[in-house]
C-alpha positions in Angstrom: -0.3 -0.1 0.1 1.4 3.1 -0.9 2.1 5.7 1.9 0.4 9.0 1.4 -1.2 11.8 3.6 -4.7 11.5 4.2 -6.7 14.5 5.1 -10.2 13.7 6.7 -12.7 16.2 8.4 -14.1 15.8 11.4 -17.0 12.9 11.7 -14.9 10.9 9.4 -12.0 11.4 11.8 -13.6 10.6 14.4 -15.2 7.3 13.5 -11.6 6.7 12.2 -10.5 7.0 15.8 -13.5 4.9 17.5 -13.9 2.4 14.8 -17.5 1.0 15.9 -18.5 -2.4 15.1 -22.0 -0.5 14.5 -22.9 2.9 13.3 -25.6 5.0 11.9 -24.4 7.9 10.1 -27.0 11.1 9.9 -23.8 13.0 8.2 -25.3 15.8 6.4 -24.9 15.6 1.8 -21.0 16.2 1.1 -20.0 15.1 4.4 -18.1 12.4 3.0 -20.2 9.3 4.2 -18.6 6.6 1.9 -15.3 7.0 3.6 -16.8 5.0 6.7 -18.2 2.2 4.3 -14.5 1.8 2.2 -12.4 1.9 6.0 -15.1 -0.6 7.6 -14.7 -3.0 4.7 -10.4 -2.3 4.2 -10.4 -2.9 8.0 -12.6 -5.9 7.5 -10.7 -7.9 4.7 -7.4 -6.9 6.5 -8.2 -8.2 9.9 -10.6 -11.1 9.0 -9.0 -13.0 5.8 -11.4 -15.2 3.7 -14.5 -13.6 6.0 -17.4 -13.0 3.6 -20.2 -9.9 4.4 -22.5 -7.9 2.3 -24.0 -4.9 1.7 -28.3 -4.4 1.6 -28.9 -2.3 -1.4 -32.1 -1.6 -3.7 -30.2 -2.9 -6.6 -26.8 -3.6 -8.0 -27.5 -1.6 -11.0 -28.1 1.5 -8.7 -25.2 0.1 -6.4 -22.9 0.5 -9.6 -24.3 3.4 -10.4 -24.4 5.4 -7.6 -22.1 4.3 -5.3 -18.7 2.0 -7.2 -17.7 5.8 -8.3 -17.5 7.4 -4.7 -15.6 3.7 -3.5 -13.1 3.9 -6.0 -12.1 7.0 -4.8 -12.4 6.3 -1.1 -10.3 3.1 -1.5 -7.6 5.1 -3.7 -7.7 8.0 -0.6 -6.8 4.6 1.3 -3.8 4.0 -0.7 -6.0 0.6 -2.0 -5.6 0.3 -6.4 -7.9 -1.6 -8.1 -6.8 -5.1 -10.2 -3.8 -4.3 -7.6 -5.6 -4.7 -3.9 -9.4 -4.9 -4.9 -11.2 -6.3 -8.1 -14.9 -6.2 -8.5 -17.5 -8.0 -10.8 -14.6 -11.0 -11.7 -12.9 -13.5 -10.5 -9.5 -12.4 -8.4 -6.2 -13.3 -9.6 -5.4 -17.0 -8.5 -2.1 -15.6 -6.4 -4.9 -14.3 -4.1 -6.0 -16.0 -1.2 -9.6 -17.5 -1.6 -12.1 -17.1 0.2 -13.4 -19.5 2.9 -16.7 -20.4 1.1 -16.2 -19.6 -3.0 -19.4 -18.1 -4.5 -21.3 -19.4 -7.5 -19.9 -16.6 -9.3 -17.7 -13.1 -9.1 -20.9 -10.6 -10.9 -22.0 -8.9 -7.8 -18.7 -9.6 -5.7 -15.6 -7.3 -4.3 -12.9 -8.9 -4.0 -9.7 -7.7 -1.6 -6.3 -9.2 -1.8 
């Protein structure tokens, strides 16, 4: 992972410091609500390799259209690069660790190295 500075606003910083198991983020528009999601996803993947996690979204199309661009941005801020540290919608490279339970297909799966 590349080392670089990461600017966080006050709510994001507080979330990162507390790192709660559960959170209900009632933040205003433009506060950066995607950061805690990306931060949590990365921490879970790093600390619980092989684990399976899920997002409940209205539809995968909405997730792809509205959320993935923001998630990519936040992953980049965390120093993660697509196809090096994570992939979405395709099977991960063979040299990556495999999940404990392999999915039937990877169409809707986001995998971390």
